[in-house]
C-alpha positions in Angstrom: 302.0 -58.2 186.1 303.2 -57.2 189.4 300.0 -54.8 189.5 297.9 -57.6 189.6 299.1 -58.9 193.5 300.3 -62.6 194.4 296.5 -64.1 194.3 296.9 -63.6 190.7 300.1 -65.5 190.5 299.0 -68.2 193.0 295.9 -68.7 191.6 297.3 -69.7 188.3 300.3 -71.9 189.9 297.5 -74.4 191.7 295.2 -74.0 188.3 298.4 -75.6 186.4 299.9 -77.7 188.6 296.2 -79.6 189.5 296.0 -79.6 185.5 299.5 -81.2 185.2 299.0 -83.2 188.2 295.3 -84.6 186.2 297.6 -85.2 183.3 299.9 -87.3 184.9 297.3 -89.4 186.4 296.0 -90.8 182.9 297.0 -94.3 182.8 299.1 -95.9 179.9 296.3 -98.5 179.3 292.8 -99.0 180.4 290.5 -101.8 179.9 287.4 -101.7 179.0 285.5 -104.9 178.5 286.9 -106.5 175.2 288.2 -102.9 174.9 291.4 -101.8 175.2 292.2 -98.1 175.5 296.2 -96.3 174.8 296.4 -93.7 176.9 300.4 -92.3 175.6 299.2 -90.1 173.2 296.2 -88.3 174.8 298.6 -87.8 177.5 301.7 -86.5 175.6 299.1 -84.2 173.8 297.8 -82.6 176.7 300.6 -82.0 179.3 302.9 -79.8 177.4 300.2 -77.0 177.9 300.6 -76.5 181.8 304.2 -77.4 181.9 305.0 -74.3 180.0 303.0 -72.2 181.5 304.3 -73.1 184.7 307.6 -72.5 183.8 306.8 -68.8 182.0 305.7 -68.0 185.7 308.7 -69.9 187.3 311.1 -67.9 185.0 309.1 -64.7 185.9 308.9 -64.4 189.3 312.8 -64.6 190.0 312.9 -61.6 187.4 309.8 -59.7 188.9 311.7 -60.0 192.5 315.2 -59.2 191.4 313.7 -56.0 189.6 311.9 -55.0 192.6 314.1 -55.5 195.3 317.1 -54.1 193.3 315.0 -50.6 193.1 314.1 -50.6 196.8 317.7 -51.0 197.4 319.0 -48.7 195.5 316.4 -46.0 196.9 317.1 -46.8 200.9 320.8 -47.2 199.7 320.7 -43.6 197.7 318.8 -42.2 201.0 321.4 -43.3 203.5 324.1 -42.1 201.7 322.6 -38.6 201.4 321.5 -38.4 205.1 325.3 -39.2 206.1 326.4 -35.6 204.3 326.2 -33.1 206.2 325.1 -29.3 204.8 327.6 -26.8 204.2 325.2 -23.7 204.3 321.8 -22.7 204.1 320.7 -23.3 200.8 322.0 -26.7 201.2 320.5 -27.1 205.4 317.3 -26.2 203.2 317.2 -29.1 200.7 318.5 -31.4 203.2 315.9 -30.6 205.6 313.2 -31.3 202.6 315.0 -34.5 201.8 315.1 -35.5 205.0 311.2 -34.6 205.9 310.7 -36.7 202.6 312.5 -39.7 203.6 310.8 -40.1 206.7 307.4 -39.8 205.6 308.5 -42.5 202.8 309.6 -45.1 205.6 306.0 -46.8 205.5 306.0 -46.9 202.0 309.5 -48.2 202.1 308.3 -50.9 204.8 305.2 -52.1 202.9 307.3 -52.1 199.7 309.6 -54.7 201.5 306.8 -57.0 203.1 305.4 -57.3 199.3 308.7 -58.2 198.2 309.2 -61.3 201.0 306.1 -62.4 200.2 306.6 -62.5 196.8 309.9 -64.8 197.6 307.2 -67.1 200.0 305.6 -67.9 196.9 308.4 -69.0 194.9 309.4 -71.3 197.6 306.0 -72.5 198.5 306.1 -73.8 194.7 309.6 -74.3 194.7 310.4 -72.0 192.5 314.5 -71.7 191.5 315.6 -69.1 193.1 319.5 -67.4 192.0 321.4 -67.3 194.9 322.6 -63.6 194.1 318.9 -63.0 194.7 318.8 -64.4 198.2 322.0 -62.5 198.8 320.5 -59.3 197.6 317.6 -59.4 200.0 319.8 -60.1 203.0 321.4 -56.9 201.6 317.9 -55.3 201.3 316.6 -56.3 204.9 320.3 -54.4 206.4 319.6 -51.6 203.8 315.9 -50.7 205.3 317.5 -51.4 209.4 320.1 -49.2 208.3 317.7 -46.0 206.7 315.8 -45.9 209.4 318.4 -45.8 212.3 319.8 -42.9 210.4 316.4 -41.1 210.0 316.1 -41.4 213.7 319.9 -40.0 214.2 319.2 -36.6 211.7 316.1 -36.1 213.0 317.3 -36.2 216.9 320.1 -33.5 215.7 317.9 -31.2 213.2 316.8 -28.7 215.9 320.1 -28.2 217.1 320.9 -27.6 213.3 317.8 -25.8 212.1 318.7 -23.0 215.4 322.3 -22.8 213.9 321.2 -22.3 210.2 318.1 -19.8 211.2 320.9 -17.4 212.5 322.4 -17.6 209.4 318.6 -16.3 207.4 318.7 -13.7 209.8 322.5 -12.2 208.9 320.7 -12.4 205.4 317.9 -10.8 206.0 319.4 -7.9 207.8 321.2 -7.6 205.2 318.7 -7.6 202.5 316.4 -4.8 204.7 319.8 -2.3 204.6 320.2 -3.2 200.5 316.2 -2.5 200.3 317.2 1.0 202.1 319.9 1.8 200.2 317.7 1.1 196.8 314.9 2.9 198.2 317.9 6.4 199.0 319.1 5.8 195.3 315.9 5.6 194.1 315.5 9.3 194.6 318.0 10.4 192.1 316.9 13.6 191.1 316.9 13.3 187.8 313.6 11.2 188.2 311.8 14.4 189.5 312.9 16.6 187.2 310.9 17.5 183.8 314.0 17.8 181.9 315.8 15.5 182.1 315.9 13.6 178.7 313.5 10.5 178.9 315.8 7.7 177.9 318.8 8.7 180.8 316.1 8.6 183.1 314.4 5.1 181.8 318.6 3.9 181.9 318.6 4.7 185.3 315.2 3.3 186.5 316.3 -0.1 184.0 319.6 0.0 186.8 317.3 0.4 189.6 314.6 -2.3 188.7 317.3 -4.8 188.1 318.6 -4.4 192.2 314.2 -4.8 192.6 314.7 -7.9 190.6 317.5 -9.0 193.3 315.8 -8.3 196.4 312.3 -9.6 195.5 314.1 -13.2 194.6 316.1 -12.8 197.8 312.9 -12.4 200.3 311.2 -15.2 198.3 314.6 -17.4 198.6 314.0 -16.6 202.5 310.7 -16.8 202.7 310.9 -20.3 200.9 313.4 -21.3 203.6 311.7 -19.8 206.4 308.7 -22.2 205.4 311.2 -25.4 204.7 312.2 -24.6 208.2 309.2 -24.5 210.0 310.2 -20.9 211.1 307.8 -17.9 211.1 308.0 -16.1 207.5 309.2 -12.8 207.8 308.0 -9.5 206.4 309.8 -6.7 204.3 308.0 -3.7 204.1 311.3 -2.1 202.9 311.1 -4.2 199.8 307.9 -4.1 199.2 308.1 0.1 200.2 311.0 -0.2 197.0 309.2 -1.7 194.7 305.9 0.2 195.0 308.1 3.2 194.7 309.5 1.7 191.6 306.7 1.1 190.1 304.9 4.5 189.8 308.8 6.0 188.3 308.7 3.4 185.9 305.0 4.0 184.6 305.2 7.4 185.1 308.4 7.6 182.4 307.7 4.8 180.1 304.1 6.4 180.3 305.7 9.8 179.1 307.9 8.2 176.9 305.3 6.5 175.2 302.5 9.1 175.2 304.9 10.7 172.9 304.8 7.7 170.4 301.5 7.2 170.8 300.3 10.9 170.3 302.5 10.9 167.2 301.2 8.2 165.7 297.5 9.3 165.8 298.4 12.5 164.4 300.2 11.0 161.2 297.4 8.2 160.6 294.8 8.6 158.3 291.5 10.2 159.8 289.4 7.3 159.2 291.6 4.3 160.5 291.5 6.2 164.2 289.2 3.9 166.1 287.8 6.2 169.1 287.1 3.5 171.5 291.3 2.0 171.6 292.3 5.9 172.0 290.1 6.2 174.8 291.4 3.5 176.7 294.9 4.6 176.3 294.0 8.0 177.7 292.4 6.4 180.5 295.1 4.0 181.2 297.5 6.9 181.3 295.2 9.1 183.3 295.1 6.2 186.2 299.4 6.4 185.9 299.1 10.4 186.3 296.3 10.2 189.3 298.8 7.2 191.0 302.1 9.3 190.8 300.3 11.7 192.1 298.8 10.5 195.3 302.2 8.4 195.4 305.1 10.6 194.5 306.7 13.6 196.1 306.7 16.7 194.4 307.9 16.7 191.2 307.7 18.4 187.4 307.7 15.0 185.4 303.8 14.2 186.1 302.9 17.4 185.6 304.3 17.6 182.4 302.6 14.4 181.4 299.0 15.7 183.0 298.9 18.6 181.1 299.4 16.3 177.6 296.8 14.0 178.5 294.7 16.1 180.0 294.8 18.4 176.3 294.6 15.4 174.3 291.8 14.3 176.3 289.2 17.7 175.5 290.4 16.3 172.0 289.1 12.7 171.8 285.4 13.0 172.0 285.8 15.3 168.8 287.7 12.9 166.8 284.7 11.0 168.2 282.0 13.2 166.9 284.4 13.2 163.3 284.6 9.7 163.7 280.8 9.3 163.3 279.3 7.4 160.5 276.0 9.2 160.0 277.7 12.1 158.8 276.5 13.3 155.9 277.8 15.7 153.3 275.0 18.0 154.8 276.7 17.9 158.1 280.3 18.2 157.4 279.3 21.6 155.1 277.7 22.2 158.6 281.1 21.6 160.2 283.0 23.6 157.5 281.1 26.4 158.3 281.2 26.1 162.3 285.1 26.5 161.9 285.0 28.8 158.8 287.4 26.3 156.9 287.2 24.2 153.8 287.9 20.6 155.0 289.9 18.7 152.5 289.1 15.0 153.2 291.7 13.6 150.8 294.9 11.4 151.5 295.8 14.5 154.1 293.2 14.4 155.9 294.6 13.9 159.2 294.1 14.3 163.4 297.0 16.6 162.8 295.4 18.4 159.9 292.6 19.1 161.9 294.2 20.4 164.9 296.0 22.5 162.3 292.3 23.8 162.0 292.1 24.2 165.2 288.8 21.8 165.1 289.2 21.1 169.3 288.1 24.9 169.3 284.5 24.3 168.7 284.0 21.2 170.6 280.6 21.9 171.6 279.5 22.8 167.9 281.1 20.1 166.4 279.4 17.4 169.3 276.2 19.0 168.5 276.2 18.6 165.3 277.4 15.1 165.2 274.7 14.4 167.9 272.2 16.4 165.4 274.0 13.3 162.3 273.3 10.1 164.7 269.6 11.2 165.5 268.9 11.9 161.9 270.5 8.4 160.9 268.4 7.0 163.2 265.3 8.6 161.6 266.5 7.2 157.9 266.9 3.7 159.2 263.3 3.8 160.4 262.3 5.3 157.1 264.4 2.7 155.1 262.4 0.2 157.3 258.8 1.6 156.2 260.1 1.7 152.5 261.5 -2.1 152.7 258.1 -3.2 154.6 255.6 -2.0 152.2 258.1 -3.1 149.3 257.7 -6.9 149.9 253.5 -6.5 151.0 251.2 -7.9 148.9 247.5 -8.4 148.8 246.0 -12.2 149.2 243.9 -12.3 145.8 241.8 -15.4 146.1 238.8 -16.5 143.1 235.3 -15.8 143.7 232.9 -18.8 144.3 235.9 -20.8 142.5 235.3 -18.4 139.6 238.1 -18.1 136.9 238.0 -14.4 135.9 235.9 -12.9 139.0 237.9 -12.1 142.2 238.0 -10.9 145.8 240.6 -9.9 148.6 242.0 -12.9 150.9 243.5 -12.5 154.7 244.6 -8.8 155.3 246.0 -9.8 158.2 249.6 -9.3 157.2 249.1 -6.3 155.4 247.4 -4.7 158.3 249.8 -5.3 160.4 252.6 -3.4 158.3 250.3 -0.8 157.9 249.5 -0.3 161.8 253.4 -0.4 162.5 254.9 1.4 159.7 252.1 4.5 160.6 254.0 4.1 164.4 257.2 4.3 162.8 256.1 7.6 160.2 254.4 9.5 163.4 257.7 8.7 165.7 259.7 10.5 163.0 257.5 13.2 162.2 257.5 13.6 166.6 261.5 14.2 166.2 262.8 17.2 166.4 265.8 15.9 164.0 262.9 15.1 161.3 264.0 18.7 159.2 266.6 16.9 156.2 263.5 13.6 156.0 260.2 15.8 156.9 259.5 16.2 152.9 259.7 12.7 152.8 258.1 11.8 156.0 255.5 14.0 155.1 255.2 11.5 151.6 254.9 8.8 153.6 252.4 10.1 156.4 249.9 11.2 153.5 250.4 8.1 151.8 249.6 6.2 154.5 246.6 7.8 155.2 245.5 7.7 152.1 245.7 3.8 151.9 243.9 3.3 155.4 241.3 5.0 154.2 241.5 3.6 150.8 241.3 -0.1 152.6 238.1 0.7 154.6 236.1 1.6 151.6 237.5 -1.0 149.7 236.7 -3.9 152.4 232.9 -2.2 152.8 232.7 -2.2 149.0 234.1 -5.8 148.8 231.5 -6.5 151.9 228.3 -5.1 150.2 229.5 -6.6 147.0 229.5 -9.9 147.6 225.9 -9.8 149.3 224.3 -8.1 146.7 226.3 -9.9 144.2 224.1 -13.2 145.0 221.2 -11.9 144.9 221.7 -9.1 141.6 223.9 -11.2 139.5 221.7 -14.4 139.7 219.5 -13.3 136.8 216.5 -13.9 138.9 213.0 -11.7 139.1 213.9 -9.5 142.0 216.2 -7.9 138.5 212.9 -7.1 137.1 211.1 -5.8 140.5 214.2 -3.7 141.1 215.4 -2.1 137.8 216.8 1.2 138.3 218.9 -0.5 141.7 220.1 -3.3 139.2 221.2 -1.0 136.6 223.4 0.6 139.9 224.6 -3.0 140.8 225.8 -3.5 137.4 228.1 -0.3 136.9 229.3 -0.7 140.8 229.8 -4.8 139.3 231.6 -4.1 136.4 234.3 -1.6 138.3 234.9 -3.9 141.2 235.9 -6.5 138.2 238.2 -4.6 136.4 239.9 -3.8 139.9 240.2 -7.0 141.4 241.8 -7.8 137.9 244.6 -5.5 138.0 244.9 -6.3 141.7 245.2 -10.3 140.8 247.8 -9.8 137.8 249.8 -6.9 140.5 249.1 -7.5 143.7 251.6 -4.9 145.8 249.6 -3.9 148.3 250.8 -0.1 148.5 250.9 0.5 144.8 247.5 -0.9 144.4 245.3 0.8 146.9 247.0 4.4 146.9 246.3 4.3 142.8 244.8 7.7 141.9 241.3 8.3 141.8 240.3 4.6 143.4 239.4 6.2 146.9 237.0 8.2 145.5 235.6 5.2 143.0 234.9 3.5 145.8 233.4 6.4 148.2 230.9 6.2 145.2 230.3 2.7 144.4 230.0 2.4 148.3 227.3 5.5 148.4 226.2 3.3 145.3 225.6 -0.1 147.1 224.4 1.9 150.2 221.4 3.0 148.0 220.4 0.1 146.8 220.8 -2.0 150.2 218.5 0.7 151.5 216.0 0.2 148.4 216.0 -3.8 148.9 215.0 -3.4 152.4 212.1 -0.7 151.5 211.1 -3.6 149.2 211.6 -6.2 151.4 209.0 -4.6 153.9 206.8 -3.9 151.7 206.4 -7.7 151.1 206.2 -8.2 154.2 203.6 -5.8 154.9 201.5 -7.5 152.2 201.9 -10.9 153.5 203.3 -10.7 157.6 204.2 -13.9 158.0 207.2 -13.1 156.4 208.2 -11.6 159.1 209.4 -15.2 160.2 212.0 -14.8 157.8 215.5 -13.3 157.9 216.4 -10.8 154.7 218.4 -13.8 152.9 215.3 -16.3 153.3 212.9 -13.9 151.9 215.5 -13.1 148.9 215.7 -16.5 147.9 212.1 -17.1 147.7 211.8 -13.8 145.7 214.4 -14.3 143.5 212.9 -17.3 142.3 209.3 -15.7 142.8 207.9 -18.2 139.3 209.4 -21.4 140.9 206.4 -22.4 143.9 209.1 -24.9 145.1 211.4 -22.5 146.1 209.1 -21.7 149.0 209.2 -25.4 150.3 212.2 -25.0 152.9 210.7 -21.5 154.1 207.2 -22.9 155.0 208.3 -24.5 158.8 208.9 -21.1 159.5 205.9 -19.3 158.1 203.3 -21.9 158.9 203.8 -23.8 162.5 204.6 -27.6 161.5 204.0 -26.9 157.7 206.6 -29.0 155.9 205.4 -28.4 152.8 202.6 -27.9 149.9 201.5 -30.6 147.8 201.0 -28.9 144.3 199.5 -30.2 140.6 201.7 -30.9 137.6 200.2 -27.6 135.5 203.7 -25.8 134.1 202.3 -22.5 134.8 199.6 -22.2 137.6 199.7 -25.3 139.6 197.4 -26.1 142.2 197.9 -26.4 145.6 196.4 -29.9 146.7 197.7 -30.0 150.0 199.5 -29.4 153.0 202.1 -31.5 154.8 203.3 -31.6 158.5 206.1 -32.1 159.5 205.5 -35.5 160.8 203.8 -36.5 157.5 200.4 -35.9 157.8 198.1 -34.1 154.9 195.3 -32.5 155.2 193.8 -31.5 151.7 193.1 -27.7 150.6 190.3 -27.6 149.1 189.7 -26.6 145.3 190.4 -23.6 143.5 193.4 -22.8 145.4 196.0 -22.3 142.6 199.5 -20.4 142.4 198.7 -17.1 140.8 200.3 -14.1 141.2 203.1 -12.8 143.3 204.5 -15.1 145.8 203.2 -13.0 149.0 199.5 -13.2 147.0 199.3 -17.0 146.9 200.9 -17.4 150.1 198.1 -15.3 151.5 195.6 -17.5 149.9 196.8 -21.0 151.6 196.3 -18.8 154.9 192.8 -18.3 154.1 192.2 -22.0 152.7 194.6 -23.5 155.9 191.7 -22.1 158.2 188.8 -22.8 155.9 190.3 -26.4 155.6 190.6 -26.9 159.1 187.4 -25.8 160.3 186.2 -27.8 158.4 187.0 -30.9 159.4 186.6 -29.8 162.4 183.4 -29.8 162.3 183.3 -33.4 160.4 185.2 -34.1 163.6 182.7 -33.3 166.1 179.5 -34.9 164.2 181.5 -38.3 163.9 182.4 -38.0 167.4 178.9 -38.7 168.3 178.3 -41.8 165.5 181.3 -43.8 165.6 183.3 -45.3 168.3 186.4 -44.0 170.0 188.9 -45.7 168.6 187.4 -45.4 164.9 187.2 -42.3 165.2 190.4 -40.9 166.6 192.1 -43.1 163.7 190.2 -41.5 160.8 190.6 -38.0 161.6 193.5 -35.8 161.4 195.9 -35.7 164.3 195.0 -31.6 165.3 191.2 -32.5 165.1 191.2 -35.1 167.1 193.1 -33.7 169.8 190.9 -30.8 169.3 187.4 -32.7 169.6 188.7 -34.8 172.4 189.0 -31.9 174.2 185.7 -30.3 173.3 184.0 -33.4 174.4 186.3 -33.6 177.6 185.0 -30.4 178.2 181.4 -30.8 177.3 181.3 -34.1 179.6 182.7 -32.3 182.4 180.4 -29.3 181.7 177.4 -31.5 182.0 178.5 -33.2 185.5 178.7 -29.9 187.2 175.7 -28.4 185.2 171.7 -28.9 187.1 169.7 -30.6 184.3 167.0 -27.5 182.4 164.1 -26.8 184.5 165.8 -27.8 187.7 164.4 -25.8 190.9 167.8 -24.9 192.9 168.3 -27.3 195.6 167.1 -30.2 193.5 168.3 -33.5 195.2 167.8 -35.1 192.4 171.1 -33.6 190.6 174.2 -35.1 192.1 177.6 -33.9 190.6 180.0 -35.6 192.2 178.3 -38.8 191.7 177.9 -37.4 187.8 181.5 -36.6 187.6 182.7 -40.0 189.2 180.8 -41.4 186.3 182.5 -39.1 183.7 185.6 -40.1 185.5 185.2 -43.9 184.9 184.0 -43.7 181.3 187.3 -41.7 181.0 189.2 -44.6 182.2 187.3 -47.0 179.7 188.8 -44.7 177.4 192.1 -44.4 178.6 192.3 -48.1 178.5 190.9 -48.2 175.2 193.1 -46.5 173.9 196.2 -48.1 176.1 195.3 -51.4 174.5 194.9 -49.8 170.9 199.1 -48.9 171.1 200.1 -52.8 171.1 198.5 -53.2 167.2 199.5 -52.4 164.1 199.0 -48.6 163.7 200.7 -46.4 161.7 203.2 -44.2 162.8 201.1 -41.5 162.9 198.2 -43.1 164.7 200.7 -43.9 168.0 201.7 -40.5 167.8 197.9 -39.4 167.9 197.0 -41.8 170.3 200.1 -41.5 172.7 199.4 -37.9 172.3 195.7 -38.9 174.0 197.0 -40.9 176.7 198.8 -38.4 178.1 
């Protein structure tokens, strides 16, 4: 509650006092017109709430004030009593100084707390909260206690400097004693037994333990004196003598402990099962002890202990690489055989296979040879893993086989992206293995895989080539069209390849394992023969198409596929229709008669829908190139005939009726003929006129011709606005523009 502050209490007191006054102001009885209201029950209902809250606050505030005052009084009284006591030695003086500094720093805190307590009791006076007489007496005591404490702090602070000087002298004396003790301990640490390698290890460790106990006491005193000096705010003394003793004893302690632990550790390693040795742990320990040897060699005077440890460490350091080599998990039986041949001894790797056993066999004498065998085993293991990766990749590699043209029993290869990636990656791995000088034991396996992958690659090249050609030729020879009759030898060759392809792809669909399928015995040779046959078929087919183009040159405007589509259905004249526009400019289609065998060709129809009759006796007879040649001849004859008729009608009919009654090509050509004729006539002198005859005026003639042309254009322009067919409108627009 106190953390909420006086304002919260004041706010609540004001509110409840106001509520109490409001409810008390309600009259007992009120008359309004003919009505009389009795309010006593309403007052009795509302008044208890604010009164109860006020009573609780009135009860709480004195308790809170008494508690806060009591706490502050106890703290200040306790501080005053402690500051009245005089320290008797350095330790007490340091504690006393610490407490004095803390108390002086808390003076403002005590003052602020007392101010807050006074404000709280002022609030109680303002709102007529009853305060016990005992609390009032305590308040007076608190005021006196604060004054006494301030005075006592000031008195003690004034005398502190004098006492600091006095106790500093005592500290200096203690420091001098500490330095003397450190020198004595340093001299004692030069015990001859600690420099003698023949000293029993347990005896040396006991001597060091006794010296260490004294060193710890010196370090504790050093730390204590430093703390005293920091508290008394005097310069902290450096203790080089203690540091020298600590450094000296640390070297000797590490030396003898390492010598003691080394013997135990090496004994443990020698008798442990060899397979349980962890070379990294052994190396770390050896390096640790080696470091101790180097430190002692630099920091200690000449002795026979450090060389003894150094010799043991150096001897074992030479063995660790051998242990590491023999613990190599890549070692196989062939490598152990090589090791046995190298050391001229049989290595029994049973229950008694320990480091001690290997040392008895003097394996370390063949350190270089054993390490070379281990390195070779590691490299061979890497190659084995690479080869295993090759095998694993091909074990999962499968062809994607798709139905051909939604057929249920004819298949082709789908995407080969994954298989190709696997082939490229494994070929690189195999070549890497073959290029290693450690491939020896794996040579046969790797050669076999290299041969297998080369076969796979060659077979896939032939397979894909066969698939491409088969898919192209199947649409030609597999549809049963006229080409099969015209190329019987090629058809027979294709059927042979087609049967091979269908059987092979059925097997591949059942078992799509890529490596197994593509390296099947004799498959490469089968594909090579099939591709040779397909190449020959393709060449003969192209020669056949060229012969057709030679007979009807307009076939050169068509691609091989388009020409094959026509030739495959040579008996169906309608098969020519989609390709006519490429053979003949703007002939979209031909109009055929109703005869089922040799229909008449009645007319040609342009892309705009204009129909031109082809004359009589033009039939679909013989090879397609023959009757298409006849179409070309009749096209020329028909257009020449229509052109003559157009020239004749031009001079006899009106221009607009003439335009509407003739074909567009005829209209455009004849109109240009007569335009050229009119211009030529205007520029040419009349027959029989003498040169320079003034009766011939070319300019006037041209003006007259121009007027005639304008009149014709105006007539055509007016006709555009009339009811015309689409073809007539396009013809007239072409004439105008």
